[in-house]
N, C-alpha and C positions, 0 to 999 in steps of 0.2 A: 512293823509297828503294831499290827493287830495280833500277830502270833506271839510276840514277846514284848508287851508294853512295858515302858519304864515305870518303875515304882519309886517311891520316895527314897529308899535306900540306894537305888541306882544313880540318882542325880544329886544326892547330897554330896557336897564337896567338889562338884564340878563347876568350873567357871562358865559363866553365861553372860549374854548381852541383853540389855534392856534399853528402852528409851527411843527406839526407832520403830514406828508403826507403819502399817501398810499405806496410810494416807500421805506419807512423805514422798512417795514416788521412787523410792530406793529399793532395788532388788539386791538381796544377798545371794551371791553366786557360790560362795564358799564360806564356811565358818566352823571352827572347832578348836578344841584344846588338844595338844599333843603332850602327853606325860613324858615321853622320851626326851623332848627338848625343853620342856617347861615353858611352853608358849602357846599362844592362840593366834590364829590367822583369820582375818575377815577379808573377803573380796566383795566389793559393792560397785554398782553402777546405777544410773537412773534409767528407768524404762522409757521416759519421755524425751530423753536427750538433752534436757536442760541441766543447769547447775543447782544443787540443793545443799544447804548446810545442815548437817545432822550432828547430834551430840549423843552417840552411843555411850552407855554406862556399862562397864565390865564389872560383874559382881562374882563373888565366890572364889576370888583369888587367894592363894596361899600367901603367907607373910613373906616379904622379900622386896627387892628392888627390881623394877621392870623397865626395860628399854622399850620405847615406843617408836616403831618404824613406819614411815609412810612411803610406799613404793620403793622399799629397800634402803631408804636413808634414815638414819637415827635422828629423830626429832627432839626427843626429851626422855628423861627418866622420871619415874614416879615410884614412891615408896608405898607399900602396903604394910602397915605396922601392926595390924591386928585383924583377926577374922571379922568380916563384915565391912571392912573398908572397901570403898568403890573407887574405880578409876574412870574419870570422865574424859572422853575423847571429843575433839572437835574436828570434824572431817567435812571437806567440800567434796561432794560426789558429783560426777558428771557422766556423760555418755561413755567415757573411757573407763575401763576397769581401774579401781583404786584398791591397792592392797594395804592393809593395816595389820601389823604384827606387834604383839606384846610378848616379850621374852624375858623370863626371869634371869637376872644376871648373877644371883647368888643363891 
């Protein structure tokens, strides 16, 4: 990070997650966008072992229809109709890892 810091041009157009702060008690074990599959994966769990409801907001997505999967099961689809549209997720996170995947279907 120090040797090659990201510049604005590096992160423009990348999908990212907002809305989950350190005070929620949720650890992000994995998170990122994969251009090859057109999707984002998030793996979360609580550090204190209890259940927490969080509402991550995925921003910077390209236009398209996205399938939303929780632990491998398709939960719903959401459309991103224009740049700047956001996808709000509602996730109950516990001591067990929970995987959330958004995958562009078209």
